PyMOL Python script that loads the backbone (N, CA, C, O; Angstrom):
from pymol import cmd

cmd.read_pdbstr("""\
ATOM      1  N   UNK A   1       0.820  -1.189   0.000  1.00  0.00           N
ATOM      2  CA  UNK A   1       0.000   0.000   0.000  1.00  0.00           C
ATOM      3  C   UNK A   1       0.868   1.258   0.000  1.00  0.00           C
ATOM      4  O   UNK A   1       0.558   2.225  -0.695  1.00  0.00           O
ATOM      5  N   UNK A   2       1.958   1.247   0.781  1.00  0.00           N
ATOM      6  CA  UNK A   2       2.834   2.424   0.793  1.00  0.00           C
ATOM      7  C   UNK A   2       3.452   2.641  -0.575  1.00  0.00           C
ATOM      8  O   UNK A   2       3.575   3.775  -1.038  1.00  0.00           O
ATOM      9  N   UNK A   3       3.845   1.539  -1.228  1.00  0.00           N
ATOM     10  CA  UNK A   3       4.422   1.666  -2.567  1.00  0.00           C
ATOM     11  C   UNK A   3       3.407   2.317  -3.503  1.00  0.00           C
ATOM     12  O   UNK A   3       3.752   3.202  -4.285  1.00  0.00           O
ATOM     13  N   UNK A   4       2.172   1.877  -3.417  1.00  0.00           N
ATOM     14  CA  UNK A   4       1.134   2.467  -4.263  1.00  0.00           C
ATOM     15  C   UNK A   4       0.922   3.941  -3.924  1.00  0.00           C
ATOM     16  O   UNK A   4       0.809   4.783  -4.814  1.00  0.00           O
ATOM     17  N   UNK A   5       0.869   4.241  -2.631  1.00  0.00           N
ATOM     18  CA  UNK A   5       0.633   5.625  -2.198  1.00  0.00           C
ATOM     19  C   UNK A   5       1.732   6.556  -2.698  1.00  0.00           C
ATOM     20  O   UNK A   5       1.457   7.643  -3.205  1.00  0.00           O
ATOM     21  N   UNK A   6       2.981   6.116  -2.549  1.00  0.00           N
ATOM     22  CA  UNK A   6       4.090   7.009  -2.884  1.00  0.00           C
ATOM     23  C   UNK A   6       4.500   6.909  -4.349  1.00  0.00           C
ATOM     24  O   UNK A   6       4.670   7.938  -5.002  1.00  0.00           O
ATOM     25  N   UNK A   7       4.663   5.708  -4.880  1.00  0.00           N
ATOM     26  CA  UNK A   7       5.158   5.543  -6.247  1.00  0.00           C
ATOM     27  C   UNK A   7       4.068   5.779  -7.286  1.00  0.00           C
ATOM     28  O   UNK A   7       4.281   6.504  -8.258  1.00  0.00           O
ATOM     29  N   UNK A   8       2.909   5.174  -7.087  1.00  0.00           N
ATOM     30  CA  UNK A   8       1.852   5.264  -8.098  1.00  0.00           C
ATOM     31  C   UNK A   8       1.008   6.524  -7.980  1.00  0.00           C
ATOM     32  O   UNK A   8       0.697   7.162  -8.986  1.00  0.00           O
ATOM     33  N   UNK A   9       0.636   6.887  -6.754  1.00  0.00           N
ATOM     34  CA  UNK A   9      -0.239   8.042  -6.563  1.00  0.00           C
ATOM     35  C   UNK A   9       0.521   9.343  -6.338  1.00  0.00           C
ATOM     36  O   UNK A   9      -0.056  10.426  -6.433  1.00  0.00           O
ATOM     37  N   UNK A  10       1.814   9.240  -6.039  1.00  0.00           N
ATOM     38  CA  UNK A  10       2.636  10.429  -5.852  1.00  0.00           C
ATOM     39  C   UNK A  10       2.327  11.217  -4.589  1.00  0.00           C
ATOM     40  O   UNK A  10       2.538  12.430  -4.552  1.00  0.00           O
ATOM     41  N   UNK A  11       1.828  10.546  -3.547  1.00  0.00           N
ATOM     42  CA  UNK A  11       1.511  11.248  -2.304  1.00  0.00           C
ATOM     43  C   UNK A  11       2.789  11.660  -1.583  1.00  0.00           C
ATOM     44  O   UNK A  11       3.825  11.010  -1.723  1.00  0.00           O
ATOM     45  N   UNK A  12       2.713  12.722  -0.827  1.00  0.00           N
ATOM     46  CA  UNK A  12       3.838  13.196  -0.031  1.00  0.00           C
ATOM     47  C   UNK A  12       3.899  12.471   1.307  1.00  0.00           C
ATOM     48  O   UNK A  12       4.988  12.195   1.812  1.00  0.00           O
ATOM     49  N   UNK A  13       2.740  12.160   1.887  1.00  0.00           N
ATOM     50  CA  UNK A  13       2.697  11.530   3.200  1.00  0.00           C
ATOM     51  C   UNK A  13       1.482  10.637   3.352  1.00  0.00           C
ATOM     52  O   UNK A  13       0.459  10.842   2.698  1.00  0.00           O
ATOM     53  N   UNK A  14       1.603   9.653   4.214  1.00  0.00           N
ATOM     54  CA  UNK A  14       0.498   8.768   4.573  1.00  0.00           C
ATOM     55  C   UNK A  14       0.288   8.939   6.069  1.00  0.00           C
ATOM     56  O   UNK A  14       1.245   8.913   6.843  1.00  0.00           O
ATOM     57  N   UNK A  15      -0.966   9.113   6.476  1.00  0.00           N
ATOM     58  CA  UNK A  15      -1.308   9.388   7.864  1.00  0.00           C
ATOM     59  C   UNK A  15      -2.293   8.343   8.365  1.00  0.00           C
ATOM     60  O   UNK A  15      -3.195   7.920   7.642  1.00  0.00           O
ATOM     61  N   UNK A  16      -2.103   7.930   9.628  1.00  0.00           N
ATOM     62  CA  UNK A  16      -3.041   7.021  10.287  1.00  0.00           C
ATOM     63  C   UNK A  16      -3.565   7.701  11.548  1.00  0.00           C
ATOM     64  O   UNK A  16      -2.787   8.211  12.354  1.00  0.00           O
ATOM     65  N   UNK A  17      -4.889   7.706  11.716  1.00  0.00           N
ATOM     66  CA  UNK A  17      -5.523   8.184  12.938  1.00  0.00           C
ATOM     67  C   UNK A  17      -6.013   6.960  13.683  1.00  0.00           C
ATOM     68  O   UNK A  17      -6.727   6.134  13.114  1.00  0.00           O
ATOM     69  N   UNK A  18      -5.636   6.827  14.961  1.00  0.00           N
ATOM     70  CA  UNK A  18      -6.006   5.622  15.682  1.00  0.00           C
ATOM     71  C   UNK A  18      -6.273   5.885  17.155  1.00  0.00           C
ATOM     72  O   UNK A  18      -5.918   6.927  17.705  1.00  0.00           O
ATOM     73  N   UNK A  19      -6.905   4.910  17.761  1.00  0.00           N
ATOM     74  CA  UNK A  19      -7.177   4.937  19.191  1.00  0.00           C
ATOM     75  C   UNK A  19      -5.891   4.547  19.917  1.00  0.00           C
ATOM     76  O   UNK A  19      -5.382   3.448  19.699  1.00  0.00           O
ATOM     77  N   UNK A  20      -5.355   5.410  20.767  1.00  0.00           N
ATOM     78  CA  UNK A  20      -4.091   5.101  21.427  1.00  0.00           C
ATOM     79  C   UNK A  20      -4.159   3.902  22.372  1.00  0.00           C
ATOM     80  O   UNK A  20      -3.123   3.437  22.848  1.00  0.00           O
ATOM     81  N   UNK A  21      -5.349   3.400  22.647  1.00  0.00           N
ATOM     82  CA  UNK A  21      -5.495   2.190  23.471  1.00  0.00           C
ATOM     83  C   UNK A  21      -5.353   0.923  22.633  1.00  0.00           C
ATOM     84  O   UNK A  21      -5.302  -0.180  23.177  1.00  0.00           O
ATOM     85  N   UNK A  22      -5.290   1.079  21.305  1.00  0.00           N
ATOM     86  CA  UNK A  22      -5.218  -0.074  20.415  1.00  0.00           C
ATOM     87  C   UNK A  22      -3.750  -0.407  20.131  1.00  0.00           C
ATOM     88  O   UNK A  22      -3.149   0.117  19.193  1.00  0.00           O
ATOM     89  N   UNK A  23      -3.192  -1.283  20.957  1.00  0.00           N
ATOM     90  CA  UNK A  23      -1.782  -1.639  20.837  1.00  0.00           C
ATOM     91  C   UNK A  23      -1.436  -2.269  19.488  1.00  0.00           C
ATOM     92  O   UNK A  23      -0.346  -2.051  18.960  1.00  0.00           O
ATOM     93  N   UNK A  24      -2.369  -3.050  18.930  1.00  0.00           N
ATOM     94  CA  UNK A  24      -2.109  -3.688  17.634  1.00  0.00           C
ATOM     95  C   UNK A  24      -1.967  -2.645  16.524  1.00  0.00           C
ATOM     96  O   UNK A  24      -1.111  -2.791  15.651  1.00  0.00           O
ATOM     97  N   UNK A  25      -2.784  -1.609  16.545  1.00  0.00           N
ATOM     98  CA  UNK A  25      -2.687  -0.545  15.531  1.00  0.00           C
ATOM     99  C   UNK A  25      -1.385   0.218  15.662  1.00  0.00           C
ATOM    100  O   UNK A  25      -0.751   0.555  14.661  1.00  0.00           O
ATOM    101  N   UNK A  26      -0.985   0.491  16.893  1.00  0.00           N
ATOM    102  CA  UNK A  26       0.279   1.193  17.126  1.00  0.00           C
ATOM    103  C   UNK A  26       1.447   0.350  16.626  1.00  0.00           C
ATOM    104  O   UNK A  26       2.349   0.860  15.963  1.00  0.00           O
ATOM    105  N   UNK A  27       1.427  -0.945  16.947  1.00  0.00           N
ATOM    106  CA  UNK A  27       2.500  -1.841  16.507  1.00  0.00           C
ATOM    107  C   UNK A  27       2.572  -1.905  14.987  1.00  0.00           C
ATOM    108  O   UNK A  27       3.666  -1.918  14.424  1.00  0.00           O
ATOM    109  N   UNK A  28       1.435  -1.945  14.320  1.00  0.00           N
ATOM    110  CA  UNK A  28       1.416  -1.978  12.852  1.00  0.00           C
ATOM    111  C   UNK A  28       2.017  -0.704  12.282  1.00  0.00           C
ATOM    112  O   UNK A  28       2.841  -0.765  11.369  1.00  0.00           O
ATOM    113  N   UNK A  29       1.622   0.441  12.801  1.00  0.00           N
ATOM    114  CA  UNK A  29       2.172   1.709  12.308  1.00  0.00           C
ATOM    115  C   UNK A  29       3.685   1.739  12.467  1.00  0.00           C
ATOM    116  O   UNK A  29       4.398   2.174  11.563  1.00  0.00           O
ATOM    117  N   UNK A  30       4.168   1.287  13.595  1.00  0.00           N
ATOM    118  CA  UNK A  30       5.623   1.286  13.825  1.00  0.00           C
ATOM    119  C   UNK A  30       6.334   0.316  12.895  1.00  0.00           C
ATOM    120  O   UNK A  30       7.413   0.623  12.389  1.00  0.00           O
ATOM    121  N   UNK A  31       5.737  -0.864  12.660  1.00  0.00           N
ATOM    122  CA  UNK A  31       6.347  -1.815  11.716  1.00  0.00           C
ATOM    123  C   UNK A  31       6.415  -1.236  10.312  1.00  0.00           C
ATOM    124  O   UNK A  31       7.330  -1.551   9.550  1.00  0.00           O
ATOM    125  N   UNK A  32       5.452  -0.393   9.968  1.00  0.00           N
ATOM    126  CA  UNK A  32       5.429   0.235   8.650  1.00  0.00           C
ATOM    127  C   UNK A  32       6.376   1.432   8.558  1.00  0.00           C
ATOM    128  O   UNK A  32       6.476   2.070   7.510  1.00  0.00           O
ATOM    129  N   UNK A  33       7.069   1.733   9.656  1.00  0.00           N
ATOM    130  CA  UNK A  33       8.019   2.842   9.647  1.00  0.00           C
ATOM    131  C   UNK A  33       7.392   4.179   9.980  1.00  0.00           C
ATOM    132  O   UNK A  33       8.038   5.217   9.840  1.00  0.00           O
ATOM    133  N   UNK A  34       6.151   4.173  10.417  1.00  0.00           N
ATOM    134  CA  UNK A  34       5.480   5.421  10.758  1.00  0.00           C
ATOM    135  C   UNK A  34       5.912   5.870  12.150  1.00  0.00           C
ATOM    136  O   UNK A  34       6.296   5.054  12.988  1.00  0.00           O
ATOM    137  N   UNK A  35       5.844   7.164  12.379  1.00  0.00           N
ATOM    138  CA  UNK A  35       6.188   7.715  13.679  1.00  0.00           C
ATOM    139  C   UNK A  35       4.971   8.443  14.259  1.00  0.00           C
ATOM    140  O   UNK A  35       4.107   8.919  13.523  1.00  0.00           O
ATOM    141  N   UNK A  36       4.924   8.517  15.584  1.00  0.00           N
ATOM    142  CA  UNK A  36       3.833   9.248  16.231  1.00  0.00           C
ATOM    143  C   UNK A  36       4.095  10.736  16.064  1.00  0.00           C
ATOM    144  O   UNK A  36       5.178  11.226  16.386  1.00  0.00           O
ATOM    145  N   UNK A  37       3.100  11.449  15.560  1.00  0.00           N
ATOM    146  CA  UNK A  37       3.241  12.890  15.362  1.00  0.00           C
ATOM    147  C   UNK A  37       2.424  13.697  16.351  1.00  0.00           C
ATOM    148  O   UNK A  37       2.795  14.821  16.689  1.00  0.00           O
ATOM    149  N   UNK A  38       1.311  13.137  16.824  1.00  0.00           N
ATOM    150  CA  UNK A  38       0.449  13.914  17.716  1.00  0.00           C
ATOM    151  C   UNK A  38      -0.455  13.002  18.516  1.00  0.00           C
ATOM    152  O   UNK A  38      -0.736  11.865  18.137  1.00  0.00           O
ATOM    153  N   UNK A  39      -0.900  13.542  19.637  1.00  0.00           N
ATOM    154  CA  UNK A  39      -1.945  12.896  20.423  1.00  0.00           C
ATOM    155  C   UNK A  39      -2.948  13.981  20.772  1.00  0.00           C
ATOM    156  O   UNK A  39      -2.629  14.918  21.504  1.00  0.00           O
ATOM    157  N   UNK A  40      -4.147  13.855  20.255  1.00  0.00           N
ATOM    158  CA  UNK A  40      -5.215  14.794  20.558  1.00  0.00           C
ATOM    159  C   UNK A  40      -6.003  14.233  21.735  1.00  0.00           C
ATOM    160  O   UNK A  40      -6.572  13.144  21.650  1.00  0.00           O
ATOM    161  N   UNK A  41      -6.031  14.979  22.828  1.00  0.00           N
ATOM    162  CA  UNK A  41      -6.650  14.511  24.063  1.00  0.00           C
ATOM    163  C   UNK A  41      -8.136  14.843  24.077  1.00  0.00           C
ATOM    164  O   UNK A  41      -8.546  15.991  23.903  1.00  0.00           O
ATOM    165  N   UNK A  42      -8.927  13.795  24.290  1.00  0.00           N
ATOM    166  CA  UNK A  42     -10.388  13.915  24.396  1.00  0.00           C
ATOM    167  C   UNK A  42     -10.969  14.772  23.265  1.00  0.00           C
ATOM    168  O   UNK A  42     -11.706  15.728  23.506  1.00  0.00           O
ATOM    169  N   UNK A  43     -10.624  14.412  22.051  1.00  0.00           N
ATOM    170  CA  UNK A  43     -11.077  15.182  20.885  1.00  0.00           C
ATOM    171  C   UNK A  43     -12.220  14.518  20.136  1.00  0.00           C
ATOM    172  O   UNK A  43     -12.736  15.081  19.171  1.00  0.00           O
ATOM    173  N   UNK A  44     -12.624  13.322  20.568  1.00  0.00           N
ATOM    174  CA  UNK A  44     -13.605  12.554  19.819  1.00  0.00           C
ATOM    175  C   UNK A  44     -14.608  11.916  20.768  1.00  0.00           C
ATOM    176  O   UNK A  44     -14.227  11.242  21.725  1.00  0.00           O
ATOM    177  N   UNK A  45     -15.897  12.132  20.497  1.00  0.00           N
ATOM    178  CA  UNK A  45     -16.938  11.489  21.283  1.00  0.00           C
ATOM    179  C   UNK A  45     -17.156  10.101  20.694  1.00  0.00           C
ATOM    180  O   UNK A  45     -17.478   9.960  19.515  1.00  0.00           O
ATOM    181  N   UNK A  46     -16.976   9.076  21.529  1.00  0.00           N
ATOM    182  CA  UNK A  46     -17.113   7.696  21.080  1.00  0.00           C
ATOM    183  C   UNK A  46     -17.923   6.913  22.106  1.00  0.00           C
ATOM    184  O   UNK A  46     -17.507   6.744  23.252  1.00  0.00           O
ATOM    185  N   UNK A  47     -19.071   6.447  21.677  1.00  0.00           N
ATOM    186  CA  UNK A  47     -19.968   5.673  22.554  1.00  0.00           C
ATOM    187  C   UNK A  47     -20.255   6.375  23.878  1.00  0.00           C
ATOM    188  O   UNK A  47     -20.259   5.752  24.940  1.00  0.00           O
ATOM    189  N   UNK A  48     -20.491   7.670  23.795  1.00  0.00           N
ATOM    190  CA  UNK A  48     -20.883   8.442  24.966  1.00  0.00           C
ATOM    191  C   UNK A  48     -19.755   8.942  25.842  1.00  0.00           C
ATOM    192  O   UNK A  48     -20.007   9.609  26.846  1.00  0.00           O
ATOM    193  N   UNK A  49     -18.511   8.636  25.488  1.00  0.00           N
ATOM    194  CA  UNK A  49     -17.359   9.095  26.252  1.00  0.00           C
ATOM    195  C   UNK A  49     -16.372   9.809  25.335  1.00  0.00           C
ATOM    196  O   UNK A  49     -16.298   9.534  24.137  1.00  0.00           O
ATOM    197  N   UNK A  50     -15.616  10.732  25.927  1.00  0.00           N
ATOM    198  CA  UNK A  50     -14.570  11.397  25.166  1.00  0.00           C
ATOM    199  C   UNK A  50     -13.363  10.479  25.051  1.00  0.00           C
ATOM    200  O   UNK A  50     -12.976   9.829  26.022  1.00  0.00           O
ATOM    201  N   UNK A  51     -12.771  10.426  23.871  1.00  0.00           N
ATOM    202  CA  UNK A  51     -11.624   9.552  23.609  1.00  0.00           C
ATOM    203  C   UNK A  51     -10.505  10.352  22.960  1.00  0.00           C
ATOM    204  O   UNK A  51     -10.738  11.384  22.329  1.00  0.00           O
ATOM    205  N   UNK A  52      -9.291   9.854  23.129  1.00  0.00           N
ATOM    206  CA  UNK A  52      -8.110  10.460  22.511  1.00  0.00           C
ATOM    207  C   UNK A  52      -7.908   9.907  21.100  1.00  0.00           C
ATOM    208  O   UNK A  52      -8.448   8.858  20.748  1.00  0.00           O
ATOM    209  N   UNK A  53      -7.128  10.622  20.305  1.00  0.00           N
ATOM    210  CA  UNK A  53      -6.741  10.173  18.971  1.00  0.00           C
ATOM    211  C   UNK A  53      -5.239  10.356  18.813  1.00  0.00           C
ATOM    212  O   UNK A  53      -4.710  11.433  19.090  1.00  0.00           O
ATOM    213  N   UNK A  54      -4.546   9.305  18.368  1.00  0.00           N
ATOM    214  CA  UNK A  54      -3.121   9.399  18.030  1.00  0.00           C
ATOM    215  C   UNK A  54      -2.989   9.527  16.518  1.00  0.00           C
ATOM    216  O   UNK A  54      -3.775   8.955  15.762  1.00  0.00           O
ATOM    217  N   UNK A  55      -1.997  10.277  16.095  1.00  0.00           N
ATOM    218  CA  UNK A  55      -1.697  10.458  14.682  1.00  0.00           C
ATOM    219  C   UNK A  55      -0.300   9.895  14.416  1.00  0.00           C
ATOM    220  O   UNK A  55       0.671  10.296  15.057  1.00  0.00           O
ATOM    221  N   UNK A  56      -0.210   8.966  13.469  1.00  0.00           N
ATOM    222  CA  UNK A  56       1.062   8.406  13.011  1.00  0.00           C
ATOM    223  C   UNK A  56       1.206   8.762  11.535  1.00  0.00           C
ATOM    224  O   UNK A  56       0.207   8.852  10.821  1.00  0.00           O
ATOM    225  N   UNK A  57       2.444   8.967  11.070  1.00  0.00           N
ATOM    226  CA  UNK A  57       2.648   9.337   9.673  1.00  0.00           C
ATOM    227  C   UNK A  57       4.025   8.907   9.184  1.00  0.00           C
ATOM    228  O   UNK A  57       4.936   8.632   9.966  1.00  0.00           O
ATOM    229  N   UNK A  58       4.139   8.859   7.859  1.00  0.00           N
ATOM    230  CA  UNK A  58       5.418   8.611   7.196  1.00  0.00           C
ATOM    231  C   UNK A  58       5.441   9.446   5.916  1.00  0.00           C
ATOM    232  O   UNK A  58       4.438   9.544   5.209  1.00  0.00           O
ATOM    233  N   UNK A  59       6.591  10.041   5.629  1.00  0.00           N
ATOM    234  CA  UNK A  59       6.777  10.825   4.402  1.00  0.00           C
ATOM    235  C   UNK A  59       7.323   9.933   3.298  1.00  0.00           C
ATOM    236  O   UNK A  59       7.912   8.886   3.567  1.00  0.00           O
ATOM    237  N   UNK A  60       7.125  10.351   2.060  1.00  0.00           N
ATOM    238  CA  UNK A  60       7.635   9.578   0.923  1.00  0.00           C
ATOM    239  C   UNK A  60       9.146   9.400   0.999  1.00  0.00           C
ATOM    240  O   UNK A  60       9.651   8.320   0.692  1.00  0.00           O
ATOM    241  N   UNK A  61       9.883  10.444   1.405  1.00  0.00           N
ATOM    242  CA  UNK A  61      11.337  10.361   1.488  1.00  0.00           C
ATOM    243  C   UNK A  61      11.757   9.371   2.589  1.00  0.00           C
ATOM    244  O   UNK A  61      12.769   8.684   2.446  1.00  0.00           O
ATOM    245  N   UNK A  62      11.001   9.297   3.661  1.00  0.00           N
ATOM    246  CA  UNK A  62      11.303   8.334   4.730  1.00  0.00           C
ATOM    247  C   UNK A  62      11.069   6.908   4.238  1.00  0.00           C
ATOM    248  O   UNK A  62      11.851   6.006   4.537  1.00  0.00           O
ATOM    249  N   UNK A  63      10.004   6.714   3.494  1.00  0.00           N
ATOM    250  CA  UNK A  63       9.700   5.390   2.935  1.00  0.00           C
ATOM    251  C   UNK A  63      10.790   4.976   1.941  1.00  0.00           C
ATOM    252  O   UNK A  63      11.242   3.831   1.961  1.00  0.00           O
ATOM    253  N   UNK A  64      11.213   5.900   1.072  1.00  0.00           N
ATOM    254  CA  UNK A  64      12.245   5.614   0.090  1.00  0.00           C
ATOM    255  C   UNK A  64      13.558   5.238   0.776  1.00  0.00           C
ATOM    256  O   UNK A  64      14.211   4.270   0.386  1.00  0.00           O
ATOM    257  N   UNK A  65      13.937   5.992   1.783  1.00  0.00           N
ATOM    258  CA  UNK A  65      15.166   5.715   2.535  1.00  0.00           C
ATOM    259  C   UNK A  65      15.066   4.383   3.240  1.00  0.00           C
ATOM    260  O   UNK A  65      16.010   3.594   3.205  1.00  0.00           O
ATOM    261  N   UNK A  66      13.946   4.118   3.878  1.00  0.00           N
ATOM    262  CA  UNK A  66      13.741   2.852   4.603  1.00  0.00           C
ATOM    263  C   UNK A  66      13.793   1.667   3.644  1.00  0.00           C
ATOM    264  O   UNK A  66      14.391   0.639   3.960  1.00  0.00           O
ATOM    265  N   UNK A  67      13.172   1.805   2.479  1.00  0.00           N
ATOM    266  CA  UNK A  67      13.163   0.733   1.475  1.00  0.00           C
ATOM    267  C   UNK A  67      14.572   0.445   0.969  1.00  0.00           C
ATOM    268  O   UNK A  67      14.935  -0.712   0.756  1.00  0.00           O
ATOM    269  N   UNK A  68      15.363   1.497   0.777  1.00  0.00           N
ATOM    270  CA  UNK A  68      16.736   1.324   0.282  1.00  0.00           C
ATOM    271  C   UNK A  68      17.599   0.597   1.313  1.00  0.00           C
ATOM    272  O   UNK A  68      18.472  -0.192   0.954  1.00  0.00           O
ATOM    273  N   UNK A  69      17.352   0.864   2.583  1.00  0.00           N
ATOM    274  CA  UNK A  69      18.150   0.248   3.660  1.00  0.00           C
ATOM    275  C   UNK A  69      17.750  -1.211   3.866  1.00  0.00           C
ATOM    276  O   UNK A  69      18.613  -2.077   4.008  1.00  0.00           O
ATOM    277  N   UNK A  70      16.438  -1.486   3.883  1.00  0.00           N
ATOM    278  CA  UNK A  70      15.948  -2.835   4.197  1.00  0.00           C
ATOM    279  C   UNK A  70      15.908  -3.737   2.980  1.00  0.00           C
ATOM    280  O   UNK A  70      15.771  -4.953   3.115  1.00  0.00           O
ATOM    281  N   UNK A  71      16.026  -3.164   1.801  1.00  0.00           N
ATOM    282  CA  UNK A  71      16.046  -3.956   0.585  1.00  0.00           C
ATOM    283  C   UNK A  71      14.691  -4.246   0.117  1.00  0.00           C
ATOM    284  O   UNK A  71      14.520  -4.910  -0.905  1.00  0.00           O
TER     285      UNK A  71
END
""", "prot")
cmd.dss("prot")
cmd.show_as("cartoon", "prot")
cmd.util.cbc("prot")
cmd.orient("prot")
């Protein structure tokens, strides 16, 4: 998907918005080379309660560099 986003679609960055309580989502973002950029505290009403949102992202240049290193 990152290859498609950066090589085929020419995007500058890919962003993921996730629930910071979801360890599996965080682990996936990190495996993909994404970094945490922000945590919005109690910015989203979810099932009657306020919830936080984490933002993870990767730039095209970071993906290109990572791909060159890992092969």
